[in-house]
C-alpha positions as YAML, in Angstrom:
chain: A
units: angstrom
residues:
- id: 1
  name: MET
  ca: [-14.15, 21.02, 36.18]
- id: 2
  name: GLY
  ca: [-11.69, 18.86, 38.08]
- id: 3
  name: ILE
  ca: [-8.08, 19.73, 38.81]
- id: 4
  name: PHE
  ca: [-6.87, 17.54, 35.95]
- id: 5
  name: GLU
  ca: [-8.99, 19.33, 33.35]
- id: 6
  name: ARG
  ca: [-8.30, 22.78, 34.83]
- id: 7
  name: TYR
  ca: [-4.52, 22.40, 34.62]
- id: 8
  name: LEU
  ca: [-4.45, 20.03, 31.65]
- id: 9
  name: SER
  ca: [-1.79, 22.03, 29.80]
- id: 10
  name: LEU
  ca: [0.53, 21.79, 32.82]
- id: 11
  name: TRP
  ca: [0.01, 18.02, 33.25]
- id: 12
  name: VAL
  ca: [0.59, 17.40, 29.53]
- id: 13
  name: GLY
  ca: [3.82, 19.42, 29.70]
- id: 14
  name: LEU
  ca: [5.04, 17.47, 32.71]
- id: 15
  name: CYS
  ca: [4.14, 14.16, 31.07]
- id: 16
  name: ILE
  ca: [6.07, 15.13, 27.95]
- id: 17
  name: ILE
  ca: [9.18, 15.83, 30.03]
- id: 18
  name: PHE
  ca: [8.66, 12.65, 32.07]
- id: 19
  name: GLY
  ca: [8.19, 10.55, 28.92]
- id: 20
  name: VAL
  ca: [11.34, 11.91, 27.29]
- id: 21
  name: LEU
  ca: [13.38, 11.28, 30.46]
- id: 22
  name: LEU
  ca: [12.05, 7.74, 30.85]
- id: 23
  name: GLY
  ca: [12.66, 6.99, 27.20]
- id: 24
  name: ASN
  ca: [16.27, 8.09, 27.45]
- id: 25
  name: PHE
  ca: [17.15, 6.49, 30.80]
- id: 26
  name: PHE
  ca: [15.09, 3.29, 30.41]
- id: 27
  name: PRO
  ca: [14.87, 2.63, 26.65]
- id: 28
  name: ASN
  ca: [14.55, -1.14, 27.14]
- id: 29
  name: ILE
  ca: [11.17, -0.71, 28.81]
- id: 30
  name: PHE
  ca: [9.80, 1.12, 25.78]
- id: 31
  name: THR
  ca: [11.37, -1.41, 23.41]
- id: 32
  name: LEU
  ca: [9.50, -4.14, 25.29]
- id: 33
  name: ILE
  ca: [6.21, -2.21, 25.18]
- id: 34
  name: ALA
  ca: [6.70, -1.50, 21.47]
- id: 35
  name: ALA
  ca: [6.80, -5.26, 20.86]
- id: 36
  name: TRP
  ca: [3.29, -5.68, 22.31]
- id: 37
  name: GLN
  ca: [1.46, -5.39, 19.02]
- id: 38
  name: TYR
  ca: [-0.94, -7.27, 16.82]
- id: 39
  name: ALA
  ca: [-1.51, -6.45, 13.13]
- id: 40
  name: HIS
  ca: [0.69, -3.35, 13.56]
- id: 41
  name: VAL
  ca: [-1.52, -2.08, 16.41]
- id: 42
  name: ASN
  ca: [0.21, -1.57, 19.77]
- id: 43
  name: LEU
  ca: [-1.94, -3.21, 22.43]
- id: 44
  name: LEU
  ca: [-1.07, -0.90, 25.33]
- id: 45
  name: VAL
  ca: [-1.65, 2.20, 23.19]
- id: 46
  name: ALA
  ca: [-4.99, 0.72, 22.13]
- id: 47
  name: VAL
  ca: [-6.06, 0.19, 25.76]
- id: 48
  name: LEU
  ca: [-5.09, 3.76, 26.73]
- id: 49
  name: ILE
  ca: [-6.89, 5.25, 23.73]
- id: 50
  name: TRP
  ca: [-10.00, 3.29, 24.63]
- id: 51
  name: LEU
  ca: [-9.78, 4.76, 28.14]
- id: 52
  name: MET
  ca: [-9.87, 8.22, 26.57]
- id: 53
  name: ILE
  ca: [-12.57, 7.57, 24.00]
- id: 54
  name: TYR
  ca: [-15.07, 5.39, 25.86]
- id: 55
  name: PRO
  ca: [-16.39, 8.03, 28.34]
- id: 56
  name: MET
  ca: [-17.08, 10.38, 25.44]
- id: 57
  name: MET
  ca: [-18.78, 7.69, 23.38]
- id: 58
  name: ILE
  ca: [-21.15, 6.91, 26.25]
- id: 59
  name: GLN
  ca: [-22.38, 10.50, 26.15]
- id: 60
  name: ILE
  ca: [-23.37, 10.40, 22.48]
- id: 61
  name: ASP
  ca: [-27.12, 10.18, 22.15]
- id: 62
  name: PHE
  ca: [-27.93, 9.24, 18.57]
- id: 63
  name: SER
  ca: [-31.58, 10.13, 19.10]
- id: 64
  name: SER
  ca: [-30.43, 13.76, 19.26]
- id: 65
  name: LEU
  ca: [-29.67, 13.61, 15.54]
- id: 66
  name: LYS
  ca: [-33.36, 14.20, 14.80]
- id: 67
  name: LYS
  ca: [-32.91, 17.76, 16.15]
- id: 68
  name: VAL
  ca: [-30.24, 18.63, 13.58]
- id: 69
  name: GLY
  ca: [-32.72, 20.47, 11.36]
- id: 70
  name: ASP
  ca: [-33.69, 22.93, 14.09]
- id: 71
  name: ARG
  ca: [-30.47, 25.00, 13.82]
- id: 72
  name: PRO
  ca: [-28.51, 23.69, 10.84]
- id: 73
  name: LYS
  ca: [-26.07, 26.56, 10.25]
- id: 74
  name: GLY
  ca: [-23.64, 25.68, 13.04]
- id: 75
  name: LEU
  ca: [-23.57, 22.03, 12.02]
- id: 76
  name: VAL
  ca: [-23.07, 22.85, 8.34]
- id: 77
  name: LEU
  ca: [-20.21, 25.20, 9.26]
- id: 78
  name: THR
  ca: [-18.50, 22.49, 11.30]
- id: 79
  name: LEU
  ca: [-18.89, 19.88, 8.56]
- id: 80
  name: VAL
  ca: [-17.57, 22.19, 5.83]
- id: 81
  name: ILE
  ca: [-14.53, 23.09, 7.94]
- id: 82
  name: ASN
  ca: [-13.85, 19.51, 9.05]
- id: 83
  name: TRP
  ca: [-14.31, 17.67, 5.78]
- id: 84
  name: LEU
  ca: [-13.97, 20.14, 2.88]
- id: 85
  name: ILE
  ca: [-11.28, 22.53, 4.13]
- id: 86
  name: LYS
  ca: [-9.19, 21.21, 7.01]
- id: 87
  name: PRO
  ca: [-7.80, 17.93, 5.55]
- id: 88
  name: PHE
  ca: [-6.74, 19.60, 2.31]
- id: 89
  name: SER
  ca: [-5.29, 22.72, 3.94]
- id: 90
  name: MET
  ca: [-3.28, 20.49, 6.31]
- id: 91
  name: ALA
  ca: [-1.93, 18.44, 3.41]
- id: 92
  name: GLY
  ca: [-1.15, 21.62, 1.48]
- id: 93
  name: LEU
  ca: [0.74, 23.18, 4.38]
- id: 94
  name: GLY
  ca: [2.67, 19.95, 4.89]
- id: 95
  name: VAL
  ca: [3.79, 19.88, 1.26]
- id: 96
  name: ILE
  ca: [4.65, 23.59, 1.22]
- id: 97
  name: PHE
  ca: [6.76, 23.41, 4.36]
- id: 98
  name: PHE
  ca: [8.44, 20.02, 4.04]
- id: 99
  name: HIS
  ca: [8.88, 19.78, 0.27]
- id: 100
  name: PHE
  ca: [9.89, 23.40, -0.19]
- id: 101
  name: ILE
  ca: [10.50, 25.69, 2.81]
- id: 102
  name: PHE
  ca: [12.16, 23.07, 5.05]
- id: 103
  name: ALA
  ca: [13.43, 20.83, 2.23]
- id: 104
  name: ALA
  ca: [17.08, 21.63, 2.95]
- id: 105
  name: TRP
  ca: [16.80, 20.46, 6.58]
- id: 106
  name: VAL
  ca: [14.73, 17.28, 6.22]
- id: 107
  name: GLU
  ca: [15.43, 14.08, 4.30]
- id: 108
  name: PRO
  ca: [12.80, 13.46, 1.56]
- id: 109
  name: GLU
  ca: [11.59, 10.18, 3.09]
- id: 110
  name: THR
  ca: [11.32, 11.76, 6.55]
- id: 111
  name: ALA
  ca: [9.56, 14.78, 5.04]
- id: 112
  name: ASN
  ca: [6.94, 12.48, 3.51]
- id: 113
  name: GLU
  ca: [6.37, 10.83, 6.87]
- id: 114
  name: TYR
  ca: [5.94, 14.21, 8.58]
- id: 115
  name: ILE
  ca: [3.39, 15.17, 5.93]
- id: 116
  name: ALA
  ca: [1.60, 11.86, 6.44]
- id: 117
  name: GLY
  ca: [1.33, 12.51, 10.18]
- id: 118
  name: MET
  ca: [-0.05, 15.99, 9.52]
- id: 119
  name: ILE
  ca: [-2.60, 14.57, 7.08]
- id: 120
  name: LEU
  ca: [-3.79, 12.02, 9.63]
- id: 121
  name: LEU
  ca: [-4.28, 14.84, 12.14]
- id: 122
  name: GLY
  ca: [-6.16, 16.90, 9.57]
- id: 123
  name: VAL
  ca: [-8.54, 14.08, 8.62]
- id: 124
  name: ALA
  ca: [-9.43, 13.33, 12.25]
- id: 125
  name: PRO
  ca: [-11.74, 16.07, 13.62]
- id: 126
  name: CYS
  ca: [-11.83, 16.46, 17.38]
- id: 127
  name: THR
  ca: [-14.01, 14.07, 19.33]
- id: 128
  name: ALA
  ca: [-13.07, 13.39, 22.94]
- id: 129
  name: MET
  ca: [-11.77, 16.86, 23.84]
- id: 130
  name: VAL
  ca: [-14.69, 18.68, 22.20]
- id: 131
  name: PHE
  ca: [-16.68, 18.65, 25.40]
- id: 132
  name: VAL
  ca: [-13.83, 20.25, 27.35]
- id: 133
  name: TRP
  ca: [-13.50, 23.14, 24.87]
- id: 134
  name: SER
  ca: [-17.28, 23.54, 24.72]
- id: 135
  name: GLN
  ca: [-17.56, 23.68, 28.49]
- id: 136
  name: LEU
  ca: [-14.75, 26.24, 28.76]
- id: 137
  name: THR
  ca: [-16.58, 28.56, 26.33]
- id: 138
  name: LYS
  ca: [-20.02, 27.94, 27.87]
- id: 139
  name: GLY
  ca: [-21.14, 26.25, 24.69]
- id: 140
  name: ASP
  ca: [-24.51, 24.61, 24.16]
- id: 141
  name: PRO
  ca: [-23.83, 21.01, 25.32]
- id: 142
  name: ASN
  ca: [-26.75, 19.50, 23.39]
- id: 143
  name: TYR
  ca: [-25.71, 21.14, 20.14]
- id: 144
  name: THR
  ca: [-22.11, 20.11, 20.71]
- id: 145
  name: LEU
  ca: [-23.34, 16.56, 21.20]
- id: 146
  name: ILE
  ca: [-25.16, 16.70, 17.85]
- id: 147
  name: GLN
  ca: [-22.01, 17.98, 16.12]
- id: 148
  name: VAL
  ca: [-19.89, 15.23, 17.65]
- id: 149
  name: SER
  ca: [-22.44, 12.56, 16.76]
- id: 150
  name: VAL
  ca: [-22.66, 13.61, 13.11]
- id: 151
  name: ASN
  ca: [-18.87, 13.94, 12.86]
- id: 152
  name: ASP
  ca: [-18.35, 10.47, 14.28]
- id: 153
  name: ILE
  ca: [-20.81, 8.94, 11.82]
- id: 154
  name: ILE
  ca: [-19.11, 10.70, 8.90]
- id: 155
  name: MET
  ca: [-15.69, 9.71, 10.23]
- id: 156
  name: ILE
  ca: [-16.60, 6.04, 10.09]
- id: 157
  name: PHE
  ca: [-17.07, 6.29, 6.33]
- id: 158
  name: ALA
  ca: [-14.88, 9.24, 5.33]
- id: 159
  name: PHE
  ca: [-11.68, 8.94, 7.38]
- id: 160
  name: ALA
  ca: [-10.08, 6.07, 5.48]
- id: 161
  name: PRO
  ca: [-10.92, 7.23, 1.92]
- id: 162
  name: ILE
  ca: [-9.83, 10.85, 2.48]
- id: 163
  name: ALA
  ca: [-6.67, 9.82, 4.35]
- id: 164
  name: ALA
  ca: [-5.78, 7.29, 1.66]
- id: 165
  name: PHE
  ca: [-6.44, 9.83, -1.11]
- id: 166
  name: LEU
  ca: [-4.27, 12.52, 0.49]
- id: 167
  name: LEU
  ca: [-1.54, 10.08, 1.52]
- id: 168
  name: GLY
  ca: [-1.52, 8.78, -2.04]
- id: 169
  name: LEU
  ca: [-0.95, 12.30, -3.35]
- id: 170
  name: THR
  ca: [2.27, 12.40, -1.31]
- id: 171
  name: ASN
  ca: [3.47, 9.17, -2.97]
- id: 172
  name: ILE
  ca: [3.11, 7.07, 0.18]
- id: 173
  name: THR
  ca: [1.87, 3.50, -0.18]
- id: 174
  name: VAL
  ca: [-1.25, 3.08, 1.92]
- id: 175
  name: PRO
  ca: [-2.07, -0.35, 3.43]
- id: 176
  name: TRP
  ca: [-5.84, -0.09, 3.31]
- id: 177
  name: GLU
  ca: [-6.35, -3.09, 5.59]
- id: 178
  name: THR
  ca: [-4.45, -1.44, 8.44]
- id: 179
  name: LEU
  ca: [-6.18, 1.91, 7.93]
- id: 180
  name: LEU
  ca: [-9.65, 0.35, 7.92]
- id: 181
  name: LEU
  ca: [-8.75, -1.80, 10.95]
- id: 182
  name: SER
  ca: [-7.74, 1.34, 12.86]
- id: 183
  name: VAL
  ca: [-11.04, 3.07, 12.02]
- id: 184
  name: LEU
  ca: [-12.91, -0.04, 13.14]
- id: 185
  name: LEU
  ca: [-10.88, -0.35, 16.35]
- id: 186
  name: TYR
  ca: [-10.83, 3.32, 17.40]
- id: 187
  name: VAL
  ca: [-14.14, 4.66, 16.04]
- id: 188
  name: VAL
  ca: [-16.69, 1.98, 15.20]
- id: 189
  name: LEU
  ca: [-16.18, -0.36, 18.17]
- id: 190
  name: PRO
  ca: [-16.06, 2.42, 20.82]
- id: 191
  name: LEU
  ca: [-19.24, 3.88, 19.31]
- id: 192
  name: CYS
  ca: [-20.96, 0.51, 19.54]
- id: 193
  name: ALA
  ca: [-19.73, 0.04, 23.11]
- id: 194
  name: GLY
  ca: [-21.07, 3.48, 24.02]
- id: 195
  name: MET
  ca: [-24.46, 2.73, 22.47]
- id: 196
  name: LEU
  ca: [-24.74, -0.58, 24.31]
- id: 197
  name: THR
  ca: [-23.80, 1.08, 27.59]
- id: 198
  name: ARG
  ca: [-26.49, 3.76, 27.12]
- id: 199
  name: PHE
  ca: [-29.03, 1.08, 26.22]
- id: 200
  name: TYR
  ca: [-28.43, -0.94, 29.38]
- id: 201
  name: LEU
  ca: [-27.84, 1.90, 31.88]
- id: 202
  name: HIS
  ca: [-30.45, 4.43, 30.68]
- id: 203
  name: ASN
  ca: [-30.57, 7.27, 33.25]
- id: 204
  name: LYS
  ca: [-27.45, 6.05, 35.08]
- id: 205
  name: VAL
  ca: [-25.12, 7.07, 32.25]
- id: 206
  name: SER
  ca: [-24.18, 10.47, 33.72]
- id: 207
  name: GLY
  ca: [-23.17, 8.85, 37.00]
- id: 208
  name: LEU
  ca: [-20.97, 6.34, 35.21]
- id: 209
  name: VAL
  ca: [-19.34, 9.09, 33.14]
- id: 210
  name: GLU
  ca: [-18.46, 11.05, 36.27]
- id: 211
  name: LYS
  ca: [-16.89, 7.95, 37.83]
- id: 212
  name: ILE
  ca: [-14.74, 7.00, 34.83]
- id: 213
  name: LYS
  ca: [-13.86, 10.51, 33.60]
- id: 214
  name: PRO
  ca: [-10.65, 10.64, 35.75]
- id: 215
  name: PHE
  ca: [-9.52, 7.43, 34.06]
- id: 216
  name: SER
  ca: [-10.03, 9.11, 30.69]
- id: 217
  name: VAL
  ca: [-7.70, 11.97, 31.64]
- id: 218
  name: LEU
  ca: [-5.20, 9.52, 33.13]
- id: 219
  name: GLY
  ca: [-5.37, 7.59, 29.87]
- id: 220
  name: LEU
  ca: [-4.50, 10.77, 27.99]
- id: 221
  name: LEU
  ca: [-1.57, 11.56, 30.27]
- id: 222
  name: ALA
  ca: [-0.27, 7.97, 30.19]
- id: 223
  name: THR
  ca: [-0.51, 7.99, 26.40]
- id: 224
  name: VAL
  ca: [1.52, 11.21, 26.26]
- id: 225
  name: VAL
  ca: [4.21, 9.66, 28.50]
- id: 226
  name: LEU
  ca: [4.27, 6.54, 26.35]
- id: 227
  name: LEU
  ca: [4.39, 8.31, 22.99]
- id: 228
  name: PHE
  ca: [7.11, 10.72, 24.02]
- id: 229
  name: GLY
  ca: [9.01, 7.81, 25.58]
- id: 230
  name: PHE
  ca: [8.90, 6.02, 22.22]
- id: 231
  name: GLN
  ca: [10.18, 9.16, 20.49]
- id: 232
  name: ALA
  ca: [12.63, 10.21, 23.23]
- id: 233
  name: GLU
  ca: [15.78, 9.42, 21.28]
- id: 234
  name: THR
  ca: [14.57, 11.36, 18.24]
- id: 235
  name: ILE
  ca: [13.48, 14.31, 20.36]
- id: 236
  name: ILE
  ca: [16.86, 14.54, 22.09]
- id: 237
  name: GLN
  ca: [18.86, 14.02, 18.91]
- id: 238
  name: LYS
  ca: [16.64, 16.15, 16.65]
- id: 239
  name: PRO
  ca: [14.91, 18.85, 18.71]
- id: 240
  name: GLN
  ca: [14.75, 20.92, 15.55]
- id: 241
  name: SER
  ca: [12.30, 18.34, 14.15]
- id: 242
  name: ILE
  ca: [9.80, 19.23, 16.89]
- id: 243
  name: VAL
  ca: [10.13, 22.92, 16.01]
- id: 244
  name: LEU
  ca: [9.80, 22.30, 12.26]
- id: 245
  name: ILE
  ca: [6.68, 20.16, 12.66]
- id: 246
  name: SER
  ca: [5.14, 22.60, 15.15]
- id: 247
  name: ILE
  ca: [5.27, 25.60, 12.79]
- id: 248
  name: PRO
  ca: [2.79, 24.39, 10.12]
- id: 249
  name: LEU
  ca: [0.60, 22.76, 12.79]
- id: 250
  name: ILE
  ca: [0.30, 26.05, 14.69]
- id: 251
  name: ILE
  ca: [-0.41, 27.98, 11.46]
- id: 252
  name: GLN
  ca: [-3.07, 25.43, 10.54]
- id: 253
  name: SER
  ca: [-4.73, 25.58, 13.97]
- id: 254
  name: TYR
  ca: [-5.03, 29.37, 14.15]
- id: 255
  name: GLY
  ca: [-5.91, 29.65, 10.47]
- id: 256
  name: ILE
  ca: [-8.76, 27.13, 10.64]
- id: 257
  name: PHE
  ca: [-10.12, 28.67, 13.82]
- id: 258
  name: PHE
  ca: [-10.31, 32.18, 12.43]
- id: 259
  name: ILE
  ca: [-11.87, 30.99, 9.16]
- id: 260
  name: ALA
  ca: [-14.56, 29.18, 11.13]
- id: 261
  name: TYR
  ca: [-15.01, 31.91, 13.76]
- id: 262
  name: PHE
  ca: [-15.47, 34.77, 11.31]
- id: 263
  name: ALA
  ca: [-17.72, 32.61, 9.14]
- id: 264
  name: ALA
  ca: [-19.83, 31.95, 12.25]
- id: 265
  name: ARG
  ca: [-19.98, 35.67, 12.91]
- id: 266
  name: TYR
  ca: [-21.05, 36.29, 9.29]
- id: 267
  name: LEU
  ca: [-23.76, 33.65, 9.69]
- id: 268
  name: ARG
  ca: [-24.89, 35.40, 12.90]
- id: 269
  name: LEU
  ca: [-24.67, 32.26, 15.02]
- id: 270
  name: THR
  ca: [-25.05, 32.63, 18.75]
- id: 271
  name: HIS
  ca: [-21.77, 32.43, 20.67]
- id: 272
  name: ASN
  ca: [-22.66, 29.19, 22.45]
- id: 273
  name: ILE
  ca: [-22.80, 27.50, 19.03]
- id: 274
  name: ALA
  ca: [-20.16, 29.55, 17.17]
- id: 275
  name: ALA
  ca: [-17.33, 28.98, 19.68]
- id: 276
  name: PRO
  ca: [-17.63, 25.18, 19.97]
- id: 277
  name: ALA
  ca: [-18.17, 24.87, 16.19]
- id: 278
  name: SER
  ca: [-14.92, 26.74, 15.54]
- id: 279
  name: LEU
  ca: [-12.99, 24.85, 18.20]
- id: 280
  name: ILE
  ca: [-14.22, 21.48, 16.95]
- id: 281
  name: GLY
  ca: [-12.90, 22.33, 13.50]
- id: 282
  name: THR
  ca: [-9.59, 23.54, 14.90]
- id: 283
  name: SER
  ca: [-8.68, 20.67, 17.20]
- id: 284
  name: ASN
  ca: [-7.91, 17.09, 16.23]
- id: 285
  name: PHE
  ca: [-8.91, 13.59, 17.22]
- id: 286
  name: PHE
  ca: [-5.23, 13.00, 17.95]
- id: 287
  name: GLU
  ca: [-5.92, 9.67, 19.65]
- id: 288
  name: LEU
  ca: [-7.06, 8.24, 16.31]
- id: 289
  name: ALA
  ca: [-4.34, 10.02, 14.34]
- id: 290
  name: VAL
  ca: [-1.60, 8.71, 16.63]
- id: 291
  name: ALA
  ca: [-3.01, 5.19, 16.53]
- id: 292
  name: VAL
  ca: [-3.26, 5.12, 12.74]
- id: 293
  name: ALA
  ca: [0.21, 6.67, 12.31]
- id: 294
  name: ILE
  ca: [1.70, 3.97, 14.55]
- id: 295
  name: SER
  ca: [-0.25, 1.27, 12.72]
- id: 296
  name: LEU
  ca: [0.73, 2.47, 9.24]
- id: 297
  name: PHE
  ca: [4.30, 3.66, 9.74]
- id: 298
  name: GLY
  ca: [5.53, 2.30, 13.09]
- id: 299
  name: LEU
  ca: [6.12, 3.61, 16.59]
- id: 300
  name: HIS
  ca: [9.39, 5.34, 15.75]
- id: 301
  name: SER
  ca: [8.35, 6.83, 12.41]
- id: 302
  name: GLY
  ca: [8.25, 10.47, 11.41]
- id: 303
  name: ALA
  ca: [4.49, 10.17, 10.97]
- id: 304
  name: ALA
  ca: [4.07, 9.03, 14.58]
- id: 305
  name: LEU
  ca: [6.33, 11.87, 15.73]
- id: 306
  name: ALA
  ca: [4.24, 14.42, 13.79]
- id: 307
  name: THR
  ca: [1.01, 13.23, 15.42]
- id: 308
  name: VAL
  ca: [2.68, 13.30, 18.84]
- id: 309
  name: VAL
  ca: [3.82, 16.87, 18.20]
- id: 310
  name: GLY
  ca: [0.15, 17.52, 17.42]
- id: 311
  name: VAL
  ca: [-0.61, 16.57, 21.03]
- id: 312
  name: LEU
  ca: [2.14, 18.90, 22.22]
- id: 313
  name: VAL
  ca: [0.84, 21.83, 20.16]
- id: 314
  name: GLU
  ca: [-2.87, 21.31, 20.56]
- id: 315
  name: VAL
  ca: [-3.47, 21.87, 24.26]
- id: 316
  name: PRO
  ca: [-1.77, 25.29, 24.67]
- id: 317
  name: VAL
  ca: [-3.08, 26.49, 21.28]
- id: 318
  name: MET
  ca: [-6.64, 25.44, 22.10]
- id: 319
  name: LEU
  ca: [-6.50, 27.07, 25.54]
- id: 320
  name: SER
  ca: [-5.37, 30.34, 23.92]
- id: 321
  name: LEU
  ca: [-8.26, 30.14, 21.45]
- id: 322
  name: VAL
  ca: [-10.71, 29.41, 24.26]
- id: 323
  name: ALA
  ca: [-9.52, 32.60, 25.97]
- id: 324
  name: PHE
  ca: [-9.92, 34.56, 22.71]
- id: 325
  name: ALA
  ca: [-13.42, 33.17, 22.15]
- id: 326
  name: ASN
  ca: [-14.47, 34.14, 25.66]
- id: 327
  name: ARG
  ca: [-13.12, 37.67, 25.27]
- id: 328
  name: THR
  ca: [-15.01, 38.18, 22.01]
- id: 329
  name: ARG
  ca: [-18.37, 36.88, 23.20]
- id: 330
  name: HIS
  ca: [-19.90, 40.32, 22.53]
- id: 331
  name: TRP
  ca: [-19.25, 39.92, 18.79]
- id: 332
  name: PHE
  ca: [-22.17, 37.50, 18.55]
- id: 333
  name: PRO
  ca: [-25.92, 37.92, 19.02]
...
């Protein structure tokens, strides 16, 4: 693993600080960047997200799907967690915290936007970062690839309907056109680009991935700077908002992980399948969630802030869970 991946938590933290400082001292720059949009999609954010997603999409081998039946338990566990539990538990926690527990501290409209951001995180299972968490726990890379492939296919069809359903339950009007456009832009098109790249390069794919992987990490870090720059004024004026949003996100992350991890232990999965399966269910495809939140609610919305806080929370939480999974390797056959 390169120095960027090894100290990712540190780089993300520094980029958060850098983004907030830039946003406060040079707000006009971010106002200008915010204006670069088409159909409610910010063009620079779109480019950076593609930088993050494309290297992962190249690695997806759809021919590996025929091997799903060999060891189905780990895949079934991941799918149940990702699509039947996680979106609804995230929505439930959002409502509990922002309509009840934190109701006295948050305006109702802002509370709804925070919940919307949480829902978008919950409906977007981890994609790009899956391979990092799998590698850190010595997971089975081929099985992880199968899980990612199946999740991406399901996401193409399930993300928009589930997100719209849950957002509708919170009394938020959902512009379906924008939501479907975001799924097309950030899931379908990168998948197609990855497939075409594999088709034309064949056995040269791994070499290409190694060459462009640093750009993927730089895309992540630049996105963090940009997103926190957009939200800099809110973060400085309302630091309590970051804390309030972080609490249910952290509870959700640890709760989902332990549900999945102990279920994997009950199912007697091997550790190299159990750990990645649990981590995939715990982490989020925050690139997609951030993009859709910006598209639906705007760059400076509470929903966008909630998804950005998801970035802030995810890396340190996931690294702590990786450490826990490695320490408990002996629990599994």
